[in-house]
KOLPA-584424 format. One line per field, with one value per atom (N, C-alpha, C): residue number from 1; x negated, y, z; chain; residue in one letter. Coordinates in Angstrom, 1 decimal. Layout:
<sites>
resi NUM | ...
c1 X | ...
c2 Y | ...
c3 Z | ...
chain A | ...
resn A | ...
</sites>
This chain:
<sites>
resi 1 | 1 | 1 | 2 | 2 | 2 | 3 | 3 | 3 | 4 | 4 | 4 | 5 | 5 | 5 | 6 | 6 | 6 | 7 | 7 | 7 | 8 | 8 | 8 | 9 | 9 | 9 | 10 | 10 | 10 | 11 | 11 | 11 | 12 | 12 | 12 | 13 | 13 | 13 | 14 | 14 | 14 | 15 | 15 | 15 | 16 | 16 | 16 | 17 | 17 | 17 | 18 | 18 | 18 | 19 | 19 | 19 | 20 | 20 | 20 | 21 | 21 | 21 | 22 | 22 | 22 | 23 | 23 | 23 | 24 | 24 | 24 | 25 | 25 | 25 | 26 | 26 | 26 | 27 | 27 | 27 | 28 | 28 | 28 | 29 | 29 | 29 | 30 | 30 | 30 | 31 | 31 | 31 | 32 | 32 | 32 | 33 | 33 | 33 | 34 | 34 | 34 | 35 | 35 | 35 | 36 | 36 | 36 | 37 | 37 | 37 | 38 | 38 | 38 | 39 | 39 | 39 | 40 | 40 | 40 | 41 | 41 | 41 | 42 | 42 | 42 | 43 | 43 | 43 | 44 | 44 | 44 | 45 | 45 | 45 | 46 | 46 | 46 | 47 | 47 | 47 | 48 | 48 | 48 | 49 | 49 | 49 | 50 | 50 | 50 | 51 | 51 | 51 | 52 | 52 | 52 | 53 | 53 | 53 | 54 | 54 | 54 | 55 | 55 | 55 | 56 | 56 | 56 | 57 | 57 | 57 | 58 | 58 | 58 | 59 | 59 | 59 | 60 | 60 | 60 | 61 | 61 | 61 | 62 | 62 | 62 | 63 | 63 | 63 | 64 | 64 | 64 | 65 | 65 | 65 | 66 | 66 | 66 | 67 | 67 | 67 | 68 | 68 | 68 | 69 | 69 | 69 | 70 | 70 | 70 | 71 | 71 | 71
c1 15.8 | 15.1 | 14.8 | 15.1 | 14.9 | 13.4 | 13.0 | 11.6 | 11.0 | 11.7 | 11.1 | 10.8 | 11.7 | 11.5 | 10.3 | 10.1 | 9.0 | 7.7 | 7.7 | 6.5 | 6.2 | 7.2 | 7.0 | 6.4 | 6.8 | 6.3 | 4.9 | 4.6 | 3.2 | 2.3 | 2.8 | 2.0 | 1.7 | 2.7 | 2.6 | 1.5 | 1.6 | 0.6 | -0.8 | -1.0 | -2.3 | -2.8 | -1.9 | -2.3 | -2.8 | -2.1 | -2.5 | -3.9 | -4.2 | -5.5 | -6.6 | -6.2 | -7.1 | -7.4 | -6.4 | -6.6 | -7.4 | -7.4 | -8.1 | -8.9 | -9.9 | -10.6 | -11.3 | -11.7 | -12.4 | -11.5 | -10.2 | -9.3 | -8.8 | -8.7 | -8.2 | -6.7 | -5.8 | -4.4 | -3.9 | -3.0 | -2.2 | -0.9 | -0.1 | 1.1 | 2.1 | 2.3 | 3.3 | 2.7 | 1.4 | 0.9 | 1.0 | 0.8 | 1.0 | 2.4 | 3.4 | 4.8 | 5.1 | 4.6 | 4.8 | 4.1 | 2.9 | 2.2 | 3.0 | 3.7 | 4.4 | 5.9 | 6.3 | 7.7 | 8.7 | 8.2 | 9.0 | 9.7 | 10.8 | 11.4 | 10.5 | 10.6 | 9.7 | 10.4 | 11.5 | 12.2 | 11.4 | 11.6 | 10.8 | 10.9 | 12.1 | 12.1 | 11.3 | 11.3 | 10.6 | 9.1 | 8.7 | 7.3 | 6.8 | 7.6 | 7.2 | 7.0 | 7.9 | 7.8 | 6.4 | 6.1 | 4.8 | 3.6 | 3.7 | 2.7 | 2.4 | 3.5 | 3.3 | 2.7 | 3.1 | 2.5 | 1.0 | 0.6 | -0.8 | -1.6 | -1.0 | -1.6 | -1.9 | -1.0 | -1.2 | -2.4 | -2.4 | -3.5 | -4.9 | -4.9 | -6.1 | -6.6 | -5.6 | -6.0 | -6.5 | -6.0 | -6.4 | -7.8 | -8.2 | -9.5 | -9.5 | -8.3 | -8.3 | -8.5 | -8.0 | -8.1 | -9.0 | -9.6 | -10.3 | -9.5 | -9.9 | -9.2 | -10.3 | -10.6 | -11.7 | -11.3 | -10.1 | -9.6 | -8.2 | -7.8 | -6.4 | -5.4 | -4.5 | -3.5 | -3.9 | -5.2 | -5.7 | -6.1 | -6.0 | -6.4 | -7.1 | -8.1 | -8.9 | -9.2 | -9.3 | -9.7 | -11.1 | -11.3 | -12.7 | -13.5 | -14.7 | -15.6 | -16.6
c2 -6.2 | -5.5 | -6.4 | -5.9 | -6.7 | -6.9 | -8.0 | -8.2 | -7.1 | -6.4 | -5.3 | -4.1 | -3.9 | -2.8 | -3.1 | -4.4 | -4.8 | -4.6 | -5.0 | -4.7 | -3.3 | -2.4 | -1.0 | -0.4 | -0.9 | -0.4 | -0.9 | -2.1 | -2.6 | -1.8 | -1.4 | -0.6 | 0.7 | 1.3 | 2.7 | 2.6 | 1.5 | 1.4 | 1.2 | 0.3 | 0.1 | 1.4 | 2.2 | 3.4 | 4.4 | 4.5 | 5.4 | 5.1 | 3.8 | 3.5 | 3.7 | 3.5 | 3.7 | 5.2 | 6.1 | 7.5 | 8.1 | 7.4 | 7.9 | 6.7 | 6.3 | 5.0 | 5.2 | 6.3 | 6.5 | 6.8 | 7.1 | 7.5 | 6.3 | 6.4 | 5.4 | 5.8 | 4.9 | 5.1 | 4.3 | 5.0 | 4.2 | 4.0 | 3.0 | 2.7 | 3.9 | 4.5 | 5.6 | 6.8 | 7.0 | 8.1 | 7.7 | 6.4 | 5.9 | 6.1 | 5.8 | 6.0 | 7.5 | 8.4 | 9.8 | 10.2 | 9.7 | 10.1 | 9.7 | 8.5 | 8.0 | 8.4 | 9.1 | 9.5 | 8.4 | 7.4 | 6.2 | 6.5 | 5.8 | 6.0 | 5.6 | 6.2 | 6.0 | 5.3 | 4.6 | 3.9 | 2.6 | 2.0 | 0.9 | -0.3 | -0.7 | -1.9 | -1.7 | -0.5 | -0.2 | -0.2 | 0.3 | 0.3 | -1.2 | -2.0 | -3.4 | -4.2 | -3.9 | -4.5 | -4.1 | -2.8 | -2.3 | -2.9 | -3.1 | -3.8 | -5.2 | -5.9 | -7.2 | -7.1 | -6.1 | -6.0 | -5.6 | -4.8 | -4.4 | -5.6 | -6.4 | -7.7 | -8.6 | -8.7 | -9.5 | -9.0 | -7.6 | -7.0 | -7.2 | -7.2 | -7.4 | -8.9 | -9.8 | -11.2 | -11.5 | -10.7 | -10.9 | -10.2 | -9.4 | -8.8 | -7.4 | -6.9 | -5.6 | -4.5 | -4.7 | -3.7 | -4.3 | -3.4 | -3.7 | -3.1 | -3.5 | -3.0 | -2.5 | -1.1 | -0.6 | -0.4 | -0.6 | -0.5 | -0.9 | -1.2 | -1.7 | -0.7 | -1.2 | -0.4 | 0.5 | 0.3 | 1.2 | 0.3 | 0.9 | 0.2 | 1.1 | 0.5 | 1.3 | 0.4 | 1.0 | 0.2 | -0.3 | -1.6 | -2.2 | -1.7 | -1.4 | -0.9 | -2.0
c3 -3.4 | -4.4 | -5.6 | -6.8 | -8.0 | -8.3 | -9.0 | -9.3 | -10.0 | -10.9 | -11.7 | -10.7 | -9.8 | -8.8 | -7.9 | -7.5 | -6.7 | -7.5 | -8.7 | -9.6 | -9.7 | -9.8 | -9.9 | -8.6 | -7.4 | -6.2 | -6.0 | -6.4 | -6.3 | -7.2 | -8.4 | -9.4 | -8.8 | -8.1 | -7.5 | -6.4 | -5.6 | -4.5 | -5.1 | -6.1 | -6.7 | -7.4 | -8.0 | -8.7 | -7.6 | -6.5 | -5.4 | -4.9 | -4.7 | -4.3 | -5.4 | -6.7 | -7.8 | -7.9 | -7.7 | -7.8 | -6.6 | -5.5 | -4.3 | -3.7 | -4.4 | -4.0 | -2.7 | -2.2 | -0.9 | 0.2 | -0.1 | 1.0 | 1.7 | 3.0 | 3.9 | 4.2 | 3.8 | 4.0 | 5.2 | 6.0 | 6.9 | 6.2 | 6.6 | 5.8 | 5.7 | 6.8 | 6.8 | 5.9 | 5.9 | 5.1 | 3.6 | 3.3 | 1.9 | 1.5 | 2.4 | 2.0 | 1.7 | 2.6 | 2.4 | 1.1 | 0.8 | -0.5 | -1.7 | -1.6 | -2.7 | -2.8 | -1.7 | -1.7 | -1.4 | -0.7 | -0.3 | 1.0 | 1.3 | 2.6 | 3.8 | 4.9 | 6.0 | 7.2 | 6.9 | 7.9 | 8.2 | 9.3 | 9.8 | 8.9 | 8.4 | 7.5 | 6.2 | 5.6 | 4.4 | 4.7 | 5.9 | 6.3 | 6.4 | 7.0 | 7.2 | 5.9 | 4.9 | 3.6 | 3.0 | 3.1 | 2.5 | 3.3 | 4.6 | 5.3 | 4.7 | 4.4 | 3.8 | 2.4 | 1.6 | 0.3 | 0.4 | 1.4 | 1.6 | 2.1 | 2.9 | 3.4 | 2.2 | 1.3 | 0.1 | -0.7 | -0.9 | -1.7 | -0.9 | 0.4 | 1.2 | 0.9 | 1.0 | 0.8 | -0.6 | -1.6 | -3.0 | -3.2 | -2.2 | -2.4 | -3.0 | -3.3 | -4.0 | -2.9 | -1.7 | -0.6 | 0.5 | 1.2 | 2.4 | 3.6 | 4.8 | 6.0 | 7.0 | 6.8 | 7.6 | 9.1 | 9.4 | 10.8 | 10.9 | 12.1 | 12.4 | 11.8 | 10.9 | 10.3 | 9.2 | 8.7 | 7.7 | 6.5 | 5.3 | 4.1 | 3.2 | 2.4 | 1.5 | 0.3 | -0.8 | -2.0 | -1.8 | -2.1 | -2.1 | -3.2 | -3.0 | -4.1 | -4.4
chain A | A | A | A | A | A | A | A | A | A | A | A | A | A | A | A | A | A | A | A | A | A | A | A | A | A | A | A | A | A | A | A | A | A | A | A | A | A | A | A | A | A | A | A | A | A | A | A | A | A | A | A | A | A | A | A | A | A | A | A | A | A | A | A | A | A | A | A | A | A | A | A | A | A | A | A | A | A | A | A | A | A | A | A | A | A | A | A | A | A | A | A | A | A | A | A | A | A | A | A | A | A | A | A | A | A | A | A | A | A | A | A | A | A | A | A | A | A | A | A | A | A | A | A | A | A | A | A | A | A | A | A | A | A | A | A | A | A | A | A | A | A | A | A | A | A | A | A | A | A | A | A | A | A | A | A | A | A | A | A | A | A | A | A | A | A | A | A | A | A | A | A | A | A | A | A | A | A | A | A | A | A | A | A | A | A | A | A | A | A | A | A | A | A | A | A | A | A | A | A | A | A | A | A | A | A | A | A | A | A | A | A | A
resn M | M | M | A | A | A | P | P | P | A | A | A | E | E | E | T | T | T | A | A | A | T | T | T | V | V | V | Y | Y | Y | Q | Q | Q | R | R | R | I | I | I | V | V | V | T | T | T | A | A | A | F | F | F | N | N | N | K | K | K | H | H | H | P | P | P | R | R | R | K | K | K | V | V | V | F | F | F | R | R | R | V | V | V | R | R | R | D | D | D | L | L | L | H | H | H | E | E | E | H | H | H | L | L | L | G | G | G | L | L | L | P | P | P | T | T | T | D | D | D | E | E | E | P | P | P | S | S | S | I | I | I | N | N | N | V | V | V | T | T | T | R | R | R | S | S | S | R | R | R | L | L | L | G | G | G | R | R | R | L | L | L | I | I | I | R | R | R | Q | Q | Q | G | G | G | F | F | F | L | L | L | G | G | G | Q | Q | Q | P | P | P | G | G | G | R | R | R | G | G | G | R | R | R | C | C | C | Q | Q | Q | K | K | K | R | R | R | T | T | T
</sites>
């Protein structure tokens, strides 16, 4: 995936959490919400992206496999 495409996917993820700040997303639900492929390799890439957003403090992890915007 090209860097511009990666930035676009990150922006779509961040936008989804900004639009739904109280919603807790599972990775597969987030993919369905964004219209992204739900095959296992795509899901794993998004897990990595969400992990990075958690480490940066943008997202919290209220439970195993779940992410929510930090308030």
